[in-house]
C-alpha positions in Angstrom: 0.0 0.0 0.0 1.3 3.4 -0.9 1.6 5.6 2.1 -0.2 8.9 1.6 -3.2 10.8 2.8 -5.4 9.2 0.2 -5.1 6.1 2.4 -5.9 7.9 5.6 -9.0 5.9 6.5 -7.1 2.6 6.2 -4.1 4.0 8.0 -6.2 5.3 10.9 -8.3 2.2 11.2 -5.2 -0.1 11.3 -3.4 2.1 13.8 -6.5 2.3 16.0 -6.8 -1.4 16.1 -3.1 -1.8 16.7 -2.7 0.9 19.4 -6.0 -0.1 21.3 -5.8 -3.8 20.8 -8.1 -4.3 23.8 -10.6 -1.9 22.4 -11.0 1.8 23.2 -13.8 1.2 25.6 -12.5 1.8 29.1 -9.3 3.4 28.0 -10.2 6.6 29.9 -12.3 6.4 33.0 -11.5 9.6 34.9 -9.3 12.6 35.6 -6.4 12.1 38.0 -5.6 15.0 40.3 -2.2 15.9 42.0 -3.9 14.8 45.3 -4.1 11.3 43.9 -7.9 11.3 43.6 -9.9 10.6 40.5 -12.9 12.5 39.1 -15.0 10.0 37.3 -16.4 10.9 33.9 -20.1 11.4 33.2 -21.6 10.5 29.8 -22.2 14.2 29.0 -21.7 14.5 25.3 -19.5 17.7 25.6 -17.1 15.8 27.8 -17.0 12.7 25.6 -16.3 14.7 22.4 -13.1 15.8 24.0 -12.3 12.3 25.1 -12.5 11.0 21.6 -10.2 13.8 20.4 -7.7 12.8 23.1 -7.8 9.1 21.9 -7.4 10.1 18.3 -4.6 12.7 18.6 -1.7 10.2 19.2 -2.8 8.1 16.2 -3.0 11.2 13.9 0.4 12.4 15.0 1.9 8.9 14.4 0.4 8.8 10.9 1.7 12.3 10.2 5.2 11.2 11.3 5.1 8.2 9.0 4.1 10.4 6.1 6.7 13.1 7.0 3.9 15.6 7.6 3.6 18.4 10.1 0.6 18.6 12.5 -1.1 21.7 13.9 -3.9 21.4 16.4 -6.5 24.1 16.2 -8.2 26.1 19.0 -11.6 24.9 19.9 -13.4 27.8 18.1 -11.6 27.3 14.8 -11.8 24.7 12.0 -10.4 22.0 11.7 -9.4 20.0 14.8 -6.1 19.0 13.1 -4.3 20.3 10.1 -1.6 18.1 8.4 0.7 19.4 5.7 4.1 18.9 4.1 6.4 21.7 5.2 7.8 21.8 1.7 4.4 22.2 0.1 2.3 24.3 2.5 -0.4 25.1 -0.1 -1.6 21.5 0.1 -3.2 20.9 3.5 -5.5 18.2 5.0 -8.2 18.9 7.5 -9.3 16.3 10.1 -12.3 16.7 12.3 -13.4 14.5 15.2 -17.1 14.0 15.6 -19.2 11.8 18.0 -22.8 11.1 18.8 -24.6 8.6 21.0 -27.3 6.1 20.1 -30.9 7.0 20.7 -33.8 4.4 20.6 -37.5 4.6 19.9 -40.2 3.2 22.1 -39.9 -0.2 20.5 -36.1 -0.3 21.1 -35.1 0.3 17.5 -32.1 2.5 16.8 -33.1 6.0 15.6 -31.3 7.6 12.7 -28.2 9.5 13.8 -26.1 12.2 12.1 -23.4 14.8 12.7 -22.9 18.5 12.3 -20.1 19.3 9.8 -19.1 22.9 10.4 -20.5 26.3 9.3 -21.5 27.1 5.8 -21.4 30.9 6.3 -17.7 31.6 7.2 -14.7 30.1 5.5 -16.6 28.1 3.0 -17.9 31.3 1.5 -14.6 33.1 1.8 -12.0 30.6 0.5 -9.1 33.1 0.8 -10.0 34.4 4.3 -9.2 33.0 7.7 -12.4 33.6 9.5 -13.0 30.7 11.9 -10.3 28.5 10.2 -6.6 28.0 10.9 -5.5 28.5 7.2 -7.4 29.8 4.2 -10.0 27.2 3.0 -8.5 27.1 -0.5 -5.3 25.6 0.9 -7.1 22.4 2.1 -7.2 19.7 -0.6 -9.1 17.2 1.5 -11.4 17.3 4.5 -11.6 14.1 6.6 -14.1 13.3 9.3 -13.5 10.7 12.0 -16.9 9.9 13.5 -17.7 7.8 16.5 -21.0 6.3 17.5 -21.4 5.0 21.1 -23.9 4.1 23.7 -24.0 5.9 27.0 -23.1 3.8 30.1 -26.2 4.3 32.4 -23.9 3.8 35.4 -22.0 7.0 34.6 -24.7 9.6 34.8 -22.9 11.8 37.3 -19.3 12.7 38.3 -17.9 11.4 41.5 -14.6 11.6 43.4 -12.8 8.4 44.0 -9.5 7.3 45.5 -6.8 6.3 43.0 -6.7 2.8 44.3 -10.3 2.4 42.9 -9.3 3.4 39.4 -9.1 -0.2 38.1 -12.7 -0.7 39.0 -14.1 2.5 37.4 -16.3 2.2 34.4 -16.0 4.2 31.1 -19.0 6.5 30.3 -19.2 5.1 26.8 -19.5 1.6 25.3 -20.2 -0.3 22.1 -18.1 2.0 20.0 -18.3 2.1 16.2 -16.4 4.5 14.0 -15.8 5.7 10.4 -13.3 7.8 8.6 -14.7 9.5 5.5 -14.3 12.6 3.4 -16.7 15.3 4.5 -18.5 15.8 1.2 -19.3 12.1 1.0 -21.4 12.2 4.2 -22.8 15.7 4.0 -26.5 16.2 3.6 -28.6 19.0 2.2 -30.1 20.3 5.4 -28.6 22.3 8.3 -27.5 20.3 11.4 -29.8 20.4 14.4 -29.1 22.9 17.2 -27.3 25.4 15.0 -28.9 26.5 11.8 -25.6 27.7 10.3 -24.0 24.2 10.6 -24.0 21.8 7.7 -25.9 18.6 8.5 -24.7 15.2 7.6 -26.9 12.5 6.0 -28.9 10.5 8.5 -28.9 6.7 9.0 -29.3 4.0 11.6 -26.3 2.1 10.2 -22.6 3.2 10.7 -21.9 1.4 7.3 -23.7 4.3 5.5 -21.0 6.6 6.8 -18.2 4.1 6.3 -19.1 3.8 2.7 -19.7 7.5 2.1 -23.2 7.0 0.7 -24.0 10.7 0.7 -26.0 12.9 -1.7 -23.0 14.7 -3.3 -21.0 13.1 -6.1 -18.0 15.5 -5.9 -16.5 18.0 -3.4 -17.2 20.8 -5.9 -20.9 19.9 -5.9 -21.0 19.9 -2.1 -19.2 23.3 -1.9 -21.4 24.9 -4.6 -24.5 23.8 -2.8 -23.6 25.1 0.7 -22.0 28.3 -0.5 -25.3 29.2 -2.1 -27.6 27.8 0.6 
């Protein structure tokens, strides 16, 4: 296999399986303080989105090292989460975003359709040469990857507690039954804004992670995706 960013989904998946050979469930169960106590993690989605980013960062940095690429991590208010680029060709950058959501079920116990928000359509997308809400001008990014996680909330982790460090091995992770995908953004984007923020691009919706893994979206090319949302 040729090692380059076109193979990023395969590279990421292989390294995730290799680095977390016992699974990523339970890898992070709390926050250790200097007083040797542990704050347990609740299943709050804002907390867990940060946890998934923590789990992904070493993998992304290892892949970048293997490909001789530099990595820049972006402030929380800017796009993307990570930027990878060749220092000798800085006009060719790769964006990586980490997304996560939890399973919801209807009254009969069937999994509801799930989706993700994919960033604003009003800022950098409509000003490719500017730097509003983006680390580098949008025009410099040649690919936009999304790493998405689907998980179930652990009902035993509804609230945060303080435990002694000797109890850490018995603590539970707030998430379980994790599935993930790595896909180009335009291949999973939909034609409606994401819920909760009307300026966010919404993804397609599905009750199967395979839909996202295969990139069965509504846009055939990145240009078609960009043209649609620039004029939305």
